[in-house]
C-alpha positions as CSV (number, residue, x, y, z in Angstrom):
1,M,105.2,219.6,-122.4
2,Y,101.5,219.8,-121.7
3,S,100.2,220.8,-118.3
4,A,97.4,219.3,-116.3
5,S,95.2,222.3,-117.1
6,F,95.5,221.4,-120.8
7,F,94.0,218.0,-120.2
8,A,91.4,219.4,-118.0
9,S,90.3,221.8,-120.7
10,A,90.4,219.0,-123.2
11,G,88.1,217.0,-121.0
12,I,85.7,219.9,-120.8
13,L,85.7,220.3,-124.5
14,A,85.1,216.5,-124.9
15,M,82.1,216.8,-122.7
16,Q,80.8,219.7,-124.6
17,W,81.4,218.2,-128.1
18,A,80.3,214.6,-127.1
19,P,76.6,215.0,-127.8
20,S,77.4,216.1,-131.4
21,F,79.2,212.9,-132.2
22,S,77.0,209.8,-133.0
23,F,79.4,207.3,-131.3
24,A,79.2,209.2,-128.1
25,E,75.5,209.2,-127.9
26,S,75.5,205.7,-126.4
27,V,78.5,206.6,-124.1
28,P,77.6,208.7,-121.0
29,T,79.8,211.8,-120.5
30,W,80.8,210.7,-116.9
31,L,82.4,207.7,-118.6
32,L,83.9,209.6,-121.5
33,A,85.5,212.4,-119.5
34,P,87.7,210.2,-117.2
35,I,89.0,208.2,-120.3
36,V,90.1,211.5,-121.9
37,V,91.9,212.6,-118.7
38,I,93.5,209.2,-118.0
39,S,94.7,208.9,-121.6
40,G,96.1,212.5,-121.4
41,Y,98.0,211.6,-118.2
42,A,99.3,208.4,-119.8
43,V,100.8,210.4,-122.7
44,L,102.3,212.8,-120.1
45,Y,103.8,209.9,-118.1
46,R,105.3,208.3,-121.2
47,R,107.0,211.6,-122.3
48,H,108.4,212.1,-118.8
49,A,109.7,208.5,-118.8
50,R,111.5,209.1,-122.1
51,Q,113.1,212.2,-120.8
52,A,114.3,210.4,-117.7
53,E,115.9,207.7,-119.8
54,L,117.9,210.3,-121.8
């Protein structure tokens, strides 16, 4: 199970690598970073919900 620090580091990596991608040039990093973090927590929440059902 991934921790919150994993998603935090993934968000930092996304902000560092974003300028190298052509699709991210039109998207500001302040908008890209929260999407990465929220999607990460969504995956974490789904896994936790699956374990609760079992």
